[in-house]
Each structure stands twice: as structure tokens, then as C-alpha cells.
C-alpha positions in Angstrom: -43.8 -3.6 -29.4 -40.4 -1.9 -29.4 -37.3 -4.0 -29.5 -33.9 -3.3 -27.9 -32.3 -2.8 -31.2 -34.9 -0.1 -32.1 -36.5 -2.1 -34.9 -40.2 -2.7 -35.2 -40.0 -6.3 -36.3 -38.5 -9.2 -34.4 -35.0 -10.3 -35.5 -36.2 -13.6 -36.8 -38.4 -11.8 -39.4 -35.7 -9.6 -40.8 -33.8 -10.3 -43.9 -30.1 -11.2 -43.9 -29.2 -7.8 -45.3 -31.0 -6.0 -42.5 -29.4 -8.3 -39.9 -25.9 -7.6 -41.4 -26.5 -3.9 -41.4 -27.8 -4.0 -37.8 -24.7 -6.1 -36.7 -22.4 -3.7 -38.5 -23.9 -0.7 -36.8 -23.8 -2.3 -33.4 -20.1 -3.5 -33.8 -19.2 0.0 -35.0 -20.9 1.6 -32.0 -19.3 -0.9 -29.7 -15.8 -0.3 -31.1 -16.3 3.5 -30.7 -17.4 3.1 -27.1 -14.5 0.8 -26.2 -12.0 3.2 -27.7 -13.6 6.0 -25.7 -13.3 3.9 -22.5 -9.6 3.3 -23.3 -9.0 7.0 -23.9 -10.6 8.0 -20.6 -8.8 5.3 -18.7 -5.4 6.2 -20.1 -6.0 9.9 -19.5 -6.8 9.2 -15.8 -3.7 7.1 -15.5 -1.6 9.7 -17.3 -2.8 12.4 -14.8 -1.9 10.3 -11.9 1.6 9.5 -13.3 2.2 13.2 -14.0 1.3 14.2 -10.4 3.4 11.4 -9.0 6.4 12.3 -11.2 6.2 15.9 -10.1 6.1 14.9 -6.4 9.0 12.5 -6.9 11.0 15.3 -8.6 10.4 17.7 -5.7 11.4 15.0 -3.2 14.5 14.3 -5.4 15.7 17.9 -5.2 15.4 17.9 -1.4 17.2 14.6 -1.1 20.1 16.0 -3.2 20.5 18.9 -0.8 20.1 16.8 2.3 22.5 14.2 1.0 25.1 16.8 0.2 24.9 18.1 3.8 25.3 14.5 5.1 28.2 13.8 2.9 29.9 17.0 4.1 29.3 16.0 7.7 30.7 12.5 7.1 33.9 13.9 5.4 34.3 16.4 8.2 33.8 13.7 10.8 36.4 11.4 9.3 38.7 14.3 8.8 38.9 14.5 12.6 40.7 11.1 12.6 42.2 10.9 9.1 43.7 13.4 6.6 41.0 15.4 4.8 41.7 14.0 1.4 41.6 10.4 2.7 38.3 11.1 4.5 36.8 12.5 1.2 38.1 9.5 -0.7 36.6 7.0 1.6 33.2 8.7 1.7 33.2 9.2 -2.1 34.1 5.5 -2.7 31.3 4.4 -0.4 28.8 6.6 -2.2 29.8 5.2 -5.6 29.4 1.6 -4.3 25.9 2.4 -3.0 24.9 4.1 -6.2 26.1 1.0 -8.2 23.9 -1.3 -6.1 20.9 1.0 -6.4 21.4 1.2 -10.2 21.5 -2.7 -10.5 18.3 -3.1 -8.4 16.6 -0.3 -10.3 17.5 -1.9 -13.7 15.9 -5.1 -12.5 12.7 -3.4 -11.5 12.4 -1.6 -14.8 12.8 -4.8 -16.7 10.0 -6.4 -14.8 7.6 -3.5 -15.2 4.6 -4.1 -17.4 3.7 -1.7 -20.2 0.8 0.6 -19.4 -2.3 -1.1 -20.7 -5.9 0.1 -20.3 -6.9 -2.9 -18.3 -10.6 -2.1 -18.0 -11.0 -1.5 -21.7 -9.1 -4.8 -22.5 -11.3 -6.7 -20.1 -14.5 -5.1 -21.6 -13.4 -5.9 -25.2 -12.7 -9.6 -24.2 -16.1 -9.8 -22.6 -17.7 -8.3 -25.7 -15.9 -10.8 -28.0 -17.0 -13.6 -25.7 -20.6 -12.4 -25.9 -20.5 -12.1 -29.7 -19.0 -15.6 -30.0 -21.6 -17.1 -27.8 -24.4 -15.4 -29.8 -23.0 -16.7 -33.0 -22.7 -20.2 -31.6 -26.3 -20.0 -30.3 -27.5 -18.8 -33.7 -25.8 -21.7 -35.5 -27.2 -24.2 -33.0 -30.8 -22.9 -33.5 -30.4 -23.1 -37.3 -29.2 -26.7 -37.1 
């Protein structure tokens, strides 16, 4: 009868050396598979981040051109009532204030951002550790 570990004899009939070798092989395979899962997950996230960053960059360029046109329109509109230099000063000062507020809010968001972590791989490793710990506890209880 074949066993899940590929051995011909039941685990209870194996020597300690055989069991240690089997455990070492299984742990090694498990670690390799978990690392592969983490690599795949991080590669997927990296691709998504790259595409998103490119789209944000394109949007940013268009916003710069649109904002320039709106700033020029605001200055020209105020220049109808005030002197040109005063209109430009008022619009420029308002823009600097808005930029400062946005920078403060952005800094707060960056501080709260979590580091990129391969969440599925971490969850899987924790489950594996729990399973190994439970198996060791069961083994010790059976021997007692």
C-alpha cells in the first residue's frame, strides 16, 4: 500500500533517522514552494503597480496642461478688475496655499501606508507553521 509520503512502510515503523530525513525533505520542499508563491504574488502586484503608475503619470501630464490653462484664465479674469500683476499675485498665492495643504495630507497618507507584503504567502506560511506545531503536539501526546 502506497503512503502519501511515497514510502513503502508506515511512519510508525520507520527509524528516527528516516523520519528526520523525511521531515527535512518535506520542510525544504515546503519552503521552496512558499518562496515561489511569494515571488509570483509580488510579481503580480509589481505589474499592477507599474501599470497604475504609468496611467497616473499620463493623467498628471494632462492635469499640468489643463491647470496651466485654468490659471491663465483666472489671472486674465482678475486682470479685468485689478492690475495684471496683482491678479497674478493673488492666483499664485492661492495655488501655493492649496499645494501646501495637499502636501500635508499626502504626507499623512504616506506615513499610514503599509509596506508591500505578500499577504497570501504570509498567511500560507502561518498555516503551515500551525500545522507542523499541531503535528508535533499530537506526536508528543501519543508517545506519552
